C-alpha positions as CSV (number, residue, x, y, z in Angstrom):
1,M,-0.2,-0.1,-0.1
2,I,1.3,3.4,-1.2
3,G,-0.1,6.6,-0.3
4,A,0.2,9.9,-2.6
5,S,-0.9,13.5,-1.5
6,V,-0.4,17.2,-3.0
7,D,0.1,17.9,0.4
8,S,3.7,19.3,1.9
9,A,6.1,16.5,3.0
10,E,5.3,17.9,6.7
11,A,1.7,17.8,6.1
12,N,2.1,14.3,5.3
13,R,4.3,13.3,8.3
14,K,2.0,14.8,10.8
15,W,-1.1,13.2,9.0
16,A,0.8,9.7,9.3
17,E,2.2,10.1,12.7
18,K,-1.2,11.2,13.6
19,Y,-3.3,7.9,12.2
20,E,-0.5,5.5,13.2
21,L,-0.1,4.8,9.4
22,R,2.8,2.5,8.5
23,M,2.7,2.9,4.5
24,P,4.8,5.3,2.7
25,L,3.6,8.3,1.3
26,I,4.6,10.1,-2.0
27,G,4.7,13.9,-1.9
28,D,3.1,15.5,-4.9
29,A,2.7,19.0,-3.7
30,R,5.2,20.8,-6.3
31,E,4.6,19.3,-9.5
32,H,1.3,16.9,-9.2
33,G,3.0,14.6,-11.4
34,V,1.6,11.9,-9.7
35,A,-2.2,13.1,-9.5
36,A,-1.7,14.2,-13.4
37,A,-0.7,10.8,-14.2
38,F,-3.6,9.2,-12.8
39,G,-6.0,12.1,-14.0
40,V,-6.9,13.4,-10.7
41,A,-5.4,16.1,-10.7
42,R,-7.7,19.7,-9.7
43,R,-4.5,22.3,-10.0
44,L,-7.0,25.2,-10.1
45,V,-8.0,24.8,-6.7
46,G,-4.7,22.9,-5.5
47,V,-6.0,19.6,-4.5
48,A,-6.0,16.4,-5.9
49,K,-9.6,14.3,-6.0
50,R,-9.7,11.4,-3.6
51,T,-9.3,8.1,-5.6
52,T,-8.6,4.7,-4.8
53,W,-7.2,2.0,-7.2
54,L,-5.7,-1.8,-6.4
55,I,-3.3,-2.4,-8.4
56,D,-1.4,-5.9,-8.4
57,P,2.3,-5.9,-7.5
58,D,2.9,-6.6,-11.7
59,G,0.7,-3.7,-12.8
60,T,-3.0,-5.2,-13.3
61,L,-5.1,-2.8,-12.3
62,R,-7.9,-4.7,-10.0
63,K,-10.1,-1.8,-8.7
64,I,-10.5,1.6,-8.7
65,Y,-12.8,4.0,-6.3
66,P,-13.0,7.3,-8.4
67,K,-15.3,8.9,-5.9
68,V,-14.1,8.0,-2.0
69,T,-15.9,8.8,0.9
70,P,-13.6,8.7,4.3
71,K,-16.0,7.4,6.3
72,G,-16.0,3.5,5.7
73,H,-13.6,3.4,3.1
74,A,-11.0,1.6,4.6
75,A,-13.2,-1.0,5.2
76,D,-14.7,-2.1,1.8
77,V,-10.9,-1.3,0.7
78,L,-9.8,-4.1,2.9
79,A,-12.8,-6.7,2.0
80,A,-12.3,-6.0,-1.7
81,C,-8.3,-6.8,-1.0
82,R,-9.6,-9.8,1.0
83,E,-11.7,-10.9,-1.9
84,I,-9.1,-10.4,-4.6
85,W,-6.3,-11.3,-2.8
86,G,-7.2,-13.9,0.2
């Protein structure tokens, strides 16, 4: 699992500490290149559209959540991961 955010590195660090995240976070604050590559950059407002992708280690896209609502999302993603990968 990897997270990406257009927030600053410092904001990402604080967020990861607050929620005790153990996954790496990609900082995309300057160029928004990762967000642009995935088609979720919203440069005019300085944020990215919240989206989740489940991608196999070989690069196969297994599922997309194009409209993420934080409440309950983690449980939905975990259930899908268990269904796909056991």
